[in-house]
C-alpha positions as protocol buffer text, in pm:
chain_id: "A"
residue {
  index: 1
  type: MET
  ca { x: -49 y: -26 z: 16 }
}
residue {
  index: 2
  type: ALA
  ca { x: 110 y: 349 z: -98 }
}
residue {
  index: 3
  type: GLU
  ca { x: 249 y: 601 z: 214 }
}
residue {
  index: 4
  type: LYS
  ca { x: -67 y: 877 z: 218 }
}
residue {
  index: 5
  type: GLN
  ca { x: 66 y: 1224 z: 178 }
}
residue {
  index: 6
  type: ASN
  ca { x: -89 y: 1467 z: 332 }
}
residue {
  index: 7
  type: ILE
  ca { x: -112 y: 1825 z: 173 }
}
residue {
  index: 8
  type: VAL
  ca { x: -133 y: 2127 z: 434 }
}
residue {
  index: 9
  type: TYR
  ca { x: -185 y: 2473 z: 367 }
}
residue {
  index: 10
  type: ILE
  ca { x: 20 y: 2698 z: 592 }
}
residue {
  index: 11
  type: THR
  ca { x: -27 y: 3107 z: 619 }
}
residue {
  index: 12
  type: ARG
  ca { x: 170 y: 3378 z: 702 }
}
residue {
  index: 13
  type: ARG
  ca { x: -18 y: 3712 z: 785 }
}
residue {
  index: 14
  type: GLU
  ca { x: 173 y: 4065 z: 719 }
}
residue {
  index: 15
  type: ARG
  ca { x: 93 y: 4416 z: 768 }
}
residue {
  index: 16
  type: PHE
  ca { x: 152 y: 4731 z: 592 }
}
residue {
  index: 17
  type: ASN
  ca { x: 56 y: 5086 z: 524 }
}
residue {
  index: 18
  type: ALA
  ca { x: -6 y: 5268 z: 186 }
}
residue {
  index: 19
  type: ALA
  ca { x: -197 y: 5516 z: 29 }
}
residue {
  index: 20
  type: HIS
  ca { x: -332 y: 5515 z: -330 }
}
residue {
  index: 21
  type: LYS
  ca { x: -542 y: 5666 z: -592 }
}
residue {
  index: 22
  type: LEU
  ca { x: -801 y: 5465 z: -818 }
}
residue {
  index: 23
  type: TYR
  ca { x: -714 y: 5683 z: -1172 }
}
residue {
  index: 24
  type: ASN
  ca { x: -754 y: 5589 z: -1536 }
}
residue {
  index: 25
  type: PRO
  ca { x: -519 y: 5857 z: -1694 }
}
residue {
  index: 26
  type: ASN
  ca { x: -704 y: 5809 z: -2028 }
}
residue {
  index: 27
  type: TRP
  ca { x: -1032 y: 5927 z: -1863 }
}
residue {
  index: 28
  type: SER
  ca { x: -1122 y: 6276 z: -1783 }
}
residue {
  index: 29
  type: GLU
  ca { x: -1167 y: 6413 z: -1455 }
}
residue {
  index: 30
  type: GLU
  ca { x: -1515 y: 6383 z: -1461 }
}
residue {
  index: 31
  type: GLU
  ca { x: -1532 y: 5997 z: -1598 }
}
residue {
  index: 32
  type: ASN
  ca { x: -1280 y: 5876 z: -1294 }
}
residue {
  index: 33
  type: ASP
  ca { x: -1529 y: 6075 z: -1069 }
}
residue {
  index: 34
  type: ALA
  ca { x: -1801 y: 5868 z: -1180 }
}
residue {
  index: 35
  type: PHE
  ca { x: -1669 y: 5563 z: -1205 }
}
residue {
  index: 36
  type: PHE
  ca { x: -1413 y: 5528 z: -905 }
}
residue {
  index: 37
  type: GLY
  ca { x: -1588 y: 5795 z: -700 }
}
residue {
  index: 38
  type: LYS
  ca { x: -1382 y: 5903 z: -343 }
}
residue {
  index: 39
  type: CYS
  ca { x: -1122 y: 5668 z: -434 }
}
residue {
  index: 40
  type: ALA
  ca { x: -1047 y: 5891 z: -751 }
}
residue {
  index: 41
  type: ASN
  ca { x: -961 y: 6188 z: -484 }
}
residue {
  index: 42
  type: LYS
  ca { x: -620 y: 6373 z: -636 }
}
residue {
  index: 43
  type: PHE
  ca { x: -507 y: 6379 z: -304 }
}
residue {
  index: 44
  type: TYR
  ca { x: -536 y: 5993 z: -247 }
}
residue {
  index: 45
  type: HIS
  ca { x: -623 y: 5795 z: 58 }
}
residue {
  index: 46
  type: GLY
  ca { x: -486 y: 5538 z: 270 }
}
residue {
  index: 47
  type: HIS
  ca { x: -543 y: 5216 z: 419 }
}
residue {
  index: 48
  type: ASN
  ca { x: -415 y: 4950 z: 696 }
}
residue {
  index: 49
  type: PHE
  ca { x: -377 y: 4625 z: 458 }
}
residue {
  index: 50
  type: GLU
  ca { x: -320 y: 4295 z: 592 }
}
residue {
  index: 51
  type: LEU
  ca { x: -110 y: 4061 z: 352 }
}
residue {
  index: 52
  type: PHE
  ca { x: -197 y: 3667 z: 420 }
}
residue {
  index: 53
  type: VAL
  ca { x: 21 y: 3418 z: 181 }
}
residue {
  index: 54
  type: THR
  ca { x: -100 y: 3067 z: 211 }
}
residue {
  index: 55
  type: ILE
  ca { x: 144 y: 2829 z: 82 }
}
residue {
  index: 56
  type: LYS
  ca { x: 61 y: 2407 z: 4 }
}
residue {
  index: 57
  type: GLY
  ca { x: 288 y: 2138 z: 28 }
}
residue {
  index: 58
  type: ILE
  ca { x: 348 y: 1801 z: 181 }
}
residue {
  index: 59
  type: PRO
  ca { x: 544 y: 1834 z: 517 }
}
residue {
  index: 60
  type: LYS
  ca { x: 918 y: 1733 z: 513 }
}
residue {
  index: 61
  type: ALA
  ca { x: 1015 y: 1403 z: 734 }
}
residue {
  index: 62
  type: ASP
  ca { x: 1314 y: 1584 z: 869 }
}
residue {
  index: 63
  type: THR
  ca { x: 1138 y: 1912 z: 1001 }
}
residue {
  index: 64
  type: GLY
  ca { x: 742 y: 1840 z: 1028 }
}
residue {
  index: 65
  type: MET
  ca { x: 715 y: 2175 z: 772 }
}
residue {
  index: 66
  type: ILE
  ca { x: 639 y: 2252 z: 421 }
}
residue {
  index: 67
  type: MET
  ca { x: 857 y: 2570 z: 478 }
}
residue {
  index: 68
  type: ASP
  ca { x: 1025 y: 2752 z: 769 }
}
residue {
  index: 69
  type: LEU
  ca { x: 809 y: 3047 z: 820 }
}
residue {
  index: 70
  type: LYS
  ca { x: 1074 y: 3226 z: 943 }
}
residue {
  index: 71
  type: LYS
  ca { x: 1197 y: 3222 z: 592 }
}
residue {
  index: 72
  type: LEU
  ca { x: 848 y: 3295 z: 471 }
}
residue {
  index: 73
  type: LYS
  ca { x: 828 y: 3626 z: 676 }
}
residue {
  index: 74
  type: GLN
  ca { x: 1158 y: 3732 z: 588 }
}
residue {
  index: 75
  type: LEU
  ca { x: 1082 y: 3643 z: 212 }
}
residue {
  index: 76
  type: ILE
  ca { x: 766 y: 3877 z: 242 }
}
residue {
  index: 77
  type: LYS
  ca { x: 953 y: 4145 z: 399 }
}
residue {
  index: 78
  type: ASP
  ca { x: 1213 y: 4198 z: 146 }
}
residue {
  index: 79
  type: LEU
  ca { x: 1012 y: 4157 z: -162 }
}
residue {
  index: 80
  type: ILE
  ca { x: 694 y: 4306 z: -93 }
}
residue {
  index: 81
  type: THR
  ca { x: 650 y: 4471 z: 259 }
}
residue {
  index: 82
  type: GLU
  ca { x: 975 y: 4707 z: 242 }
}
residue {
  index: 83
  type: LYS
  ca { x: 832 y: 4823 z: -86 }
}
residue {
  index: 84
  type: LEU
  ca { x: 490 y: 4900 z: -9 }
}
residue {
  index: 85
  type: ASP
  ca { x: 498 y: 5006 z: 362 }
}
residue {
  index: 86
  type: HIS
  ca { x: 413 y: 5383 z: 417 }
}
residue {
  index: 87
  type: LYS
  ca { x: 421 y: 5432 z: 4 }
}
residue {
  index: 88
  type: ASN
  ca { x: 227 y: 5596 z: -225 }
}
residue {
  index: 89
  type: LEU
  ca { x: 103 y: 5313 z: -455 }
}
residue {
  index: 90
  type: ASN
  ca { x: 105 y: 5478 z: -755 }
}
residue {
  index: 91
  type: GLU
  ca { x: 400 y: 5707 z: -724 }
}
residue {
  index: 92
  type: ASP
  ca { x: 691 y: 5499 z: -539 }
}
residue {
  index: 93
  type: VAL
  ca { x: 631 y: 5130 z: -610 }
}
residue {
  index: 94
  type: GLU
  ca { x: 790 y: 5056 z: -915 }
}
residue {
  index: 95
  type: PHE
  ca { x: 634 y: 4719 z: -968 }
}
residue {
  index: 96
  type: LEU
  ca { x: 325 y: 4881 z: -996 }
}
residue {
  index: 97
  type: LYS
  ca { x: 461 y: 5127 z: -1255 }
}
residue {
  index: 98
  type: GLY
  ca { x: 174 y: 5202 z: -1534 }
}
residue {
  index: 99
  type: GLU
  ca { x: -71 y: 5000 z: -1354 }
}
residue {
  index: 100
  type: ILE
  ca { x: -409 y: 5124 z: -1182 }
}
residue {
  index: 101
  type: PRO
  ca { x: -354 y: 5019 z: -773 }
}
residue {
  index: 102
  type: SER
  ca { x: -622 y: 4835 z: -729 }
}
residue {
  index: 103
  type: ILE
  ca { x: -631 y: 4604 z: -512 }
}
residue {
  index: 104
  type: GLU
  ca { x: -687 y: 4339 z: -770 }
}
residue {
  index: 105
  type: ASN
  ca { x: -352 y: 4424 z: -959 }
}
residue {
  index: 106
  type: LEU
  ca { x: -179 y: 4456 z: -648 }
}
residue {
  index: 107
  type: VAL
  ca { x: -243 y: 4104 z: -529 }
}
residue {
  index: 108
  type: VAL
  ca { x: -157 y: 3983 z: -865 }
}
residue {
  index: 109
  type: ALA
  ca { x: 198 y: 4145 z: -855 }
}
residue {
  index: 110
  type: VAL
  ca { x: 243 y: 4033 z: -518 }
}
residue {
  index: 111
  type: TRP
  ca { x: 179 y: 3701 z: -679 }
}
residue {
  index: 112
  type: ASN
  ca { x: 405 y: 3754 z: -969 }
}
residue {
  index: 113
  type: ILE
  ca { x: 702 y: 3832 z: -701 }
}
residue {
  index: 114
  type: LEU
  ca { x: 701 y: 3598 z: -446 }
}
residue {
  index: 115
  type: GLU
  ca { x: 639 y: 3291 z: -626 }
}
residue {
  index: 116
  type: PRO
  ca { x: 937 y: 3179 z: -782 }
}
residue {
  index: 117
  type: HIS
  ca { x: 1090 y: 3212 z: -432 }
}
residue {
  index: 118
  type: ILE
  ca { x: 861 y: 2950 z: -208 }
}
residue {
  index: 119
  type: GLU
  ca { x: 1091 y: 2620 z: -181 }
}
residue {
  index: 120
  type: ASN
  ca { x: 938 y: 2327 z: -56 }
}
residue {
  index: 121
  type: GLY
  ca { x: 578 y: 2378 z: -141 }
}
residue {
  index: 122
  type: LYS
  ca { x: 348 y: 2577 z: -385 }
}
residue {
  index: 123
  type: LEU
  ca { x: 209 y: 2953 z: -348 }
}
residue {
  index: 124
  type: HIS
  ca { x: -174 y: 2866 z: -346 }
}
residue {
  index: 125
  type: CYS
  ca { x: -337 y: 3186 z: -230 }
}
residue {
  index: 126
  type: ILE
  ca { x: -234 y: 3558 z: -166 }
}
residue {
  index: 127
  type: LYS
  ca { x: -521 y: 3723 z: 16 }
}
residue {
  index: 128
  type: LEU
  ca { x: -526 y: 4089 z: 53 }
}
residue {
  index: 129
  type: ILE
  ca { x: -735 y: 4308 z: 286 }
}
residue {
  index: 130
  type: GLU
  ca { x: -760 y: 4652 z: 203 }
}
residue {
  index: 131
  type: THR
  ca { x: -1096 y: 4732 z: 437 }
}
residue {
  index: 132
  type: GLU
  ca { x: -1284 y: 4533 z: 695 }
}
residue {
  index: 133
  type: ASN
  ca { x: -1572 y: 4500 z: 401 }
}
residue {
  index: 134
  type: ASN
  ca { x: -1296 y: 4490 z: 98 }
}
residue {
  index: 135
  type: PHE
  ca { x: -1082 y: 4180 z: 14 }
}
residue {
  index: 136
  type: VAL
  ca { x: -914 y: 3974 z: -287 }
}
residue {
  index: 137
  type: GLU
  ca { x: -782 y: 3640 z: -294 }
}
residue {
  index: 138
  type: TYR
  ca { x: -550 y: 3517 z: -602 }
}
residue {
  index: 139
  type: TYR
  ca { x: -456 y: 3170 z: -685 }
}
residue {
  index: 140
  type: GLY
  ca { x: -253 y: 3234 z: -983 }
}
residue {
  index: 141
  type: ALA
  ca { x: -318 y: 3239 z: -1354 }
}
């Protein structure tokens, strides 16, 4: 009988604060205001974001872990939160240049940056909470 391999999901939560405005430069100010409302405010607005990174895999026999959470924490810090925390997402974040910094675009960018760095497991989901009522989840392409 084949040995059963249990797939486990493990999640790391991180937080960052950032400002943005939702604005399409190809539209008039009136069109932006009509579509994005207060989120198109020319003076920007901010959020206290919560980022959840979920890895799935089979725990290694010698550690009992899929991935060392200290290493995952450091990857998220170095590659993501240090670049986003207390930044203007429209102007200060290189990996969002040319994109409307919606939470949808942001979560895809985070996935694309983190995914190649995950070892001994597979990136399963990125969840980004913008407000207590608005969040997005991304499971890759």
